[in-house]
Each structure stands twice: as C-alpha cells, then as structure tokens.
N, C-alpha and C positions, 0 to 999 in steps of 0.2 A: 443245845445251843439256843439261847434266847435271842429273839430279834423282834423288831417292830412288825415285821412281815408275818410273824406268827399270829398276830392279832387282827390281821386284815380280814374282814368279812366280805365287804363289797366296796368297790371303788367307782365313784361317779366323777366324770371329768367333763369340762366344757372346753370347746376349742373355738377361738375367735380366728377370723381370717388373718393371715400373717401381715397383710398390708395395713389392716385396721389396728392390729396389736402394735405394730411398729409406730404408726402415727399417734396412737393413744399414749404410748409410753413417752414419746418425745413431747407431746403436749403436756403431760404430767411434769416432765422435767422443766418445761418453760414456766409452769405455774410455781414450781419450787423456786426457780430463779427469781420470779417476781416477788414471791413471799420473802425470800432472803434479802432481796434488794430493799424491800420496805422496812426491814429490821435494821438496816445499816444507817448510821448517822447521816451520811450524805445521800442515801437513797439511790446511788448511781453505781451500777456494776462496772461501768467504764471499761478499764483494762482488765478487770477481774475475769477469771474463767467462768464460763457458764457451767451449770451442773453437768450437761452433756459432755463438755470438754474435760471437766474434772473426772467424770466417770471413765471416759475413754483413756485418759492419762493414767488412771489408777488401775487399769486392767479390767474394768467392768465389761461384761459381755454386752455387745450392742443389742438393742431390742429384737431385731430380726433373727439374730443367732440365738438369743434367749428363747424365742418362740420355737425355733427348730429343735434345740437341744432338749427343752422340756417335753415337747410332744414326742419326739423320737425316742427318748430314753424311757418315757412312760410306756409307750407302746411296746418297746423291747422288753421292759420289765414284766409287763402283763403276759407277753408271749412266753417268757421263760418261767415265770412263777405260776401262771395259770389261775390267778384269783378271779372271782366274779367281777366283771368290769363293764361299764357302760359309758360311752362317750357321745356327746351331742354337740353340734355346732350352734353357735349363737344365731346364725341365720335360720336354722331349722326350728329353734325355739321360738323365734319371732314370727315365723310363718304360721305356726300352729301350737300356741302355748298349751292349750287344753289337751291336745292330742299327744304332746310330748311329756308334759308334767305328770299326767295321770298314770301312765304306765311306769314311769320312773319311781313315783312314790309308792306304787303298788309293789314294785320290785324291792324297794327299800323297806317295805312293810311299815311305813310311818309317814306322817306329814298330812297337811291339810291342803287338798287339791285346790279348793276354791281360793284360799288365801294365797297360795303359790301362784296361781294363774293371775290373780288380781295384781300381784307384784310385778308382773311383766308389763313394761310400758315402752312401746316401740318409739315413743317420742324422745326417749332418753338416748337414743342412738346418735352418737356424735361423728362417727366415721363411716364412710361407705366406699370402700375400695379405693382410697387415695393412691396416687402414684408413690412408689417407693423411691426415696432419695438416697438410699444407702448404696454407695458404689460397689460394695461387696457382692451385691445381688446381681448375678448374671442370668442369662436366659434359661440355662439348665436348672439353676437353683429355683427360679420362679416357677418353672414348669413342674418340678417335683413338689414344691410347696403347694401349688395350686391343685395338683393331682391328689395329694394326700388330703387336702381340705375337702375336695369334691367327693372322694370316697367316703369320708366320715359324714359329710353332709347328706349323701345319698344312702347312708346306712348300709353300705355294701362292704363285703370283706375286701380288705386291701389286696388288689391283684398281685400275684407273684412277681410279675415284671416290675411293678411299682416298688415292691419290697426290695428287689435287687437294686433299683435306682436309688432308693432311700439309703440302703447300706453303703453304696459307693459314694453318694453325696456326703453321708455322715463321716465317713473316713476322710474324705477330702477336707471337710470343714474343720474337723478336729485338728488335722495337720496344719491347715492355714491359720486357724485361731491360735494354736500353740506358737507358731512363728510370730504372729502379730503380738501376742502376749509377751513373749520373750523380748521382742524389739521394744515394746513399751517399758518393760522393766529396765532394759539397758538405757533408754532415754531418761528414765526417772533417776537412775544412778548418776548419770552425767549431769542432770539438772540439779541434783542435791549436792554434788561434789564441789 
C-alpha cells in the first residue's frame, strides 16, 4: 500500500495560542473584505455579506474550531503512526529564538541557524491573547484549549487526564459541528429554493 505517510521522515509543527489564531484569521477575513470592496465599482459592501458571513453560510469551519481540529488530529495522527515529531509554540519561539531554532535545525539536519534566528521578529506580533468573541467557546473548551497550549509550550508530555479531556471534548465538538453544518446546509437549500 502506497501512502504519503510512507514518506514522512520528520514532522515539525508550530502552535499558536487559540485566541490569537482566532483573532488573526478574523483579521485576515476583514482584510479580504476590504480588498474585495475596493475592487467593486461602488466600493461599498453595504448589504453584501462579509467574508466571515459567507464562510459561515457555506459551512466553513470557524477559526477556533479549525485550530482545535488541526491540532487535535495532528497529535492523534502522531500518536497512532509514531513518526518523528516536534511541536513548538509561537510563544516559546519568541521567548528564545536561538535556543529553540538551533536544536530543531540540528534535529532536521539542515538549515542556517543564524539566518533562521534573524528572521524571528517579535515586533511582527499582532495579537496577544485577545478575548474570544466566538459564542461556541464555553469555559470547558477554553480550559482544555489553554491546558493543551500550556503543555506544548512547557515542552511536557500531555498529561493522561488532559488526553482524556481532549478526547471527550473532540467527540463533543465533532457532534456539535456536524449538527451546525447540517443546519447550515438546510438553510442554504431553503435560501436557494
């Protein structure tokens, strides 16, 4: 059996805090809205849907859930397949670029440490733990998201209790998202009918 996994040698992943990821993606959507508005003859979005609204109506995964699904599924895949894996948080990289990049490039057996360290510019950080405005995020979700980020940031093995909480939360979010996605599809059918 051929698969892309047959060719994985090493996987390096970065994790941004979920609150920052959520805010950054929404800011990107706003920039896309502005750009699209500038390309319209009247330059006014007026009653038109924003990109965020269009994405939600089309069934696109909201940023906070995208963050969860991508990180959870990557960690699950690594635990099942057992390929060499290293994950670093954005915060840890900013705290100690040289101390983080050097060992990673050594592990990868390639790269220019000095050039990579020089590329890290803390002034480019645009988000720093903003409040989350997504009504889907309840206290339990925020706790699990924060605990996962903290474990990766502190370079510790994810505690067994947290793995259990992550699995329960993932099951819940998949179920809730399926319901929301199906409701969106139903609204879309009625809207186009």
